C-alpha positions in Angstrom: 27.5 -25.0 -43.6 30.1 -25.4 -47.2 26.6 -26.1 -48.9 23.1 -26.7 -49.4 22.6 -30.4 -47.7 19.1 -31.1 -50.5 21.0 -30.1 -53.4 24.4 -31.3 -52.5 25.7 -27.5 -54.2 28.6 -25.9 -52.6 27.9 -22.2 -52.3 31.3 -21.0 -50.5 34.8 -19.9 -51.0 38.3 -20.8 -50.1 39.3 -19.5 -47.1 42.6 -19.0 -48.1 42.2 -18.4 -51.7 45.7 -18.1 -52.3 46.3 -21.7 -52.0 43.2 -22.5 -54.5 46.2 -23.5 -57.1 47.2 -27.1 -56.1 50.7 -26.1 -56.6 50.8 -23.5 -54.2 50.5 -26.2 -51.5 52.5 -29.0 -53.0 55.3 -26.0 -52.4 54.5 -26.2 -48.6 55.7 -29.8 -48.1 58.9 -29.0 -49.6 59.8 -30.3 -45.6 57.3 -32.5 -45.0 58.6 -36.5 -43.5 55.7 -37.9 -42.7 55.2 -41.0 -44.4 51.8 -39.8 -46.0 52.7 -39.0 -49.6 52.7 -34.6 -50.4 51.1 -35.2 -53.2 48.5 -36.4 -51.8 48.0 -34.0 -48.9 47.7 -31.2 -51.1 45.3 -32.8 -53.5 43.0 -33.1 -50.4 43.7 -29.6 -49.7 46.3 -29.6 -47.3 48.5 -26.6 -46.5 51.6 -27.8 -44.5 52.6 -25.4 -41.8 56.2 -26.6 -41.6 56.0 -26.8 -37.7 55.7 -30.7 -36.9 53.6 -32.5 -39.0 50.5 -30.0 -38.7 48.6 -29.0 -41.3 45.4 -27.4 -42.7 42.8 -26.9 -45.5 43.0 -24.2 -47.6 39.5 -24.3 -48.2 37.6 -24.9 -44.6 40.4 -24.2 -42.5 39.9 -28.0 -40.8 43.8 -27.8 -38.9 45.0 -31.8 -38.8 47.9 -33.2 -37.2 49.8 -36.0 -35.4 49.3 -38.0 -39.2 48.4 -41.7 -38.8 51.3 -43.5 -40.6 50.1 -44.6 -44.1 46.7 -42.2 -43.4 44.7 -41.8 -46.9 44.4 -37.2 -46.2 41.1 -37.5 -48.2 39.7 -40.3 -45.3 41.1 -37.8 -42.4 39.5 -34.8 -44.1 36.3 -36.8 -44.4 36.2 -37.4 -40.7 37.1 -34.5 -39.4 35.2 -32.0 -42.5 32.7 -33.7 -44.1 31.5 -30.0 -45.1 34.8 -29.0 -47.0 33.8 -27.6 -50.3 37.0 -28.8 -51.6 35.8 -32.2 -50.4 32.8 -32.7 -51.7 34.8 -31.2 -55.3 37.0 -33.9 -55.2 35.3 -37.2 -53.8 31.5 -36.4 -53.0 28.4 -37.0 -50.4 29.0 -40.8 -50.9 32.6 -40.8 -50.3 32.3 -39.0 -47.1 29.5 -40.8 -46.2 31.2 -43.9 -46.6 34.3 -42.3 -44.2 32.0 -41.4 -41.8 30.5 -44.9 -41.2 33.4 -46.8 -41.3 35.2 -44.5 -38.8 31.9 -45.0 -36.6 32.2 -48.8 -36.6 36.3 -49.1 -36.2 35.5 -46.7 -33.2 33.3 -48.7 -31.6 34.4 -51.8 -32.6 38.0 -54.1 -32.0 37.8 -55.7 -35.8 36.9 -53.6 -38.9 35.9 -55.4 -41.9 38.1 -55.3 -44.8 35.4 -55.0 -47.1 35.1 -50.8 -46.1 38.5 -50.9 -46.7 38.2 -52.1 -50.9 34.8 -50.4 -50.9 37.1 -47.3 -50.5 39.4 -48.3 -52.9 36.9 -48.9 -55.3 35.6 -45.5 -54.5 39.3 -44.0 -55.3 39.7 -45.7 -58.5 36.6 -45.8 -59.7 37.9 -45.4 -63.4 40.1 -48.2 -63.2 37.6 -50.3 -61.7 34.8 -50.1 -64.2 36.9 -50.8 -67.2 38.0 -53.8 -65.0 34.8 -55.0 -65.3 34.1 -54.8 -68.7 37.2 -57.6 -68.6 36.3 -59.5 -65.0 32.9 -60.2 -65.1 32.8 -62.4 -61.3 32.5 -59.4 -58.7 34.1 -61.6 -55.4 37.3 -62.0 -58.2 37.3 -58.2 -58.4 37.4 -57.3 -54.9 39.9 -60.3 -54.1 42.5 -58.5 -56.7 42.2 -55.3 -54.8 42.5 -56.1 -51.3 45.8 -58.1 -52.4 46.6 -54.9 -54.5 46.0 -52.6 -51.1 47.6 -55.4 -48.5 50.6 -53.3 -47.6 49.3 -49.6 -48.9 45.4 -48.6 -48.4 46.0 -45.8 -50.4 47.4 -47.2 -53.5 45.8 -46.4 -57.1 46.0 -49.1 -59.2 45.2 -49.2 -63.1 42.4 -51.6 -64.4 45.0 -53.7 -66.1 47.0 -54.4 -62.7 43.5 -55.8 -61.5 42.9 -57.9 -64.9 45.9 -59.3 -64.4 45.9 -60.2 -61.4 42.2 -61.1 -61.6 44.1 -63.8 -64.4 46.5 -64.7 -61.7 44.2 -65.3 -59.2 41.7 -67.5 -61.5 44.5 -69.8 -62.6 45.5 -70.2 -58.9 48.8 -68.7 -59.0 50.5 -66.9 -55.8 50.6 -62.8 -56.0 53.9 -63.3 -55.0 54.7 -65.7 -58.3 57.5 -64.9 -60.0 57.2 -67.1 -62.8 57.2 -65.6 -66.4 54.1 -65.9 -68.1 53.5 -67.8 -70.9 54.1 -66.7 -74.1 50.0 -67.3 -75.2 49.2 -65.4 -72.0 51.6 -61.6 -72.4 50.2 -61.7 -76.2 46.6 -61.4 -74.3 47.4 -59.3 -71.8 49.3 -56.9 -74.2 46.4 -56.9 -76.4 43.7 -56.3 -73.2 46.2 -53.5 -72.0 46.1 -51.4 -75.8 42.1 -52.3 -75.8 42.2 -50.8 -72.3 44.4 -47.6 -73.4 42.2 -46.9 -76.5 39.2 -47.4 -74.0 40.8 -44.5 -72.1 41.9 -42.3 -74.6 38.3 -42.3 -76.3 36.8 -41.7 -72.5 38.7 -39.0 -71.5 38.9 -36.6 -74.0 35.7 -34.5 -75.0 35.9 -34.0 -70.9 38.9 -32.9 -69.9 39.3 -29.8 -67.5 39.6 -26.6 -69.9 41.7 -25.6 -67.1 44.9 -27.4 -66.5 43.9 -30.3 -69.4 44.8 -33.3 -67.0 42.2 -34.1 -64.9 38.2 -35.0 -65.5 36.1 -31.9 -65.7 33.4 -33.1 -63.3 32.3 -29.7 -61.6 29.0 -28.3 -62.8 28.7 -24.3 -62.6 25.7 -22.7 -61.2 23.8 -21.0 -62.5 25.7 -21.9 -66.8 25.3 -25.0 -66.2 29.1 -25.7 -67.6 31.0 -29.0 -67.1 34.0 -27.5 -67.7 36.4 -28.1 -64.6 38.1 -30.4 -61.9 38.2 -30.5 -58.7 41.4 -29.2 -58.1 41.2 -26.0 -60.6 37.8 -24.6 -60.0 38.3 -23.1 -56.0 40.9 -21.0 -58.3 37.8 -19.7 -60.5 36.0 -16.5 -60.3 34.1 -16.5 -63.3 33.0 -19.2 -65.2 35.9 -21.3 -67.9 33.2 -21.2 -70.8 31.1 -18.6 -70.5 32.5 -16.1 -68.4 29.8 -15.5 -66.3 28.8 -15.6 -62.5 29.5 -18.4 -60.1 26.7 -18.8 -57.6 27.1 -22.1 -56.6 29.2 -25.9 -57.9 27.9 -28.8 -57.8 29.9 -32.5 -58.4 29.0 -34.4 -61.2 28.6 -37.8 -60.5 29.2 -40.0 -64.3 27.1 -42.8 -65.1 29.8 -45.3 -65.3 
């Protein structure tokens, strides 16, 4: 068991620690030919064996192959190995539970409700959706825009600006595929929204960036010292706390109140 189920604390170490750093995992995908993005595979913890499409997780050791077209690595990982410490660090128990429920529903029903796909996309793009909600008060309109955004690629990442612009188009009754130029007023409004979103995003990011890579949010709490200083990709490579150098007896994924 990779964690204390009652407390949500990961207490194990990676099975293959030499691949704990994401760049070492990404390097194994040099000859990866599947449609699933190699970087996303590495982020999800997978290491490529170099044979067919056989991959293994550096943390829990689970081996997966026969990857579906445009499969989401995190979702497949969650279905196959829900107790993986790396997966819990990166996505949290709520995401894992949602993947398990979606898999169960789809395996027992010929049709899978699109709301499940939208909800999973919201979880994958939490920050973008949270910022977009400041400008789009109609939740149904927001979900419609997300559904359109991921219709060709369920794993697609999007920004808050993308969602706000698409919501405006939907609200005005314009087609998603329309190529008509925006009016000067709409263009100016979009620019103002983009600048406002960027400033808000910077203000929120600065105090909580990972102290190892400075490229992602610190989202894992070190136990017992309590420091929140590293992201989900960097924590597995640590032997001691990045702040106080204290012993790491466990780790907990932090849930931000957004």
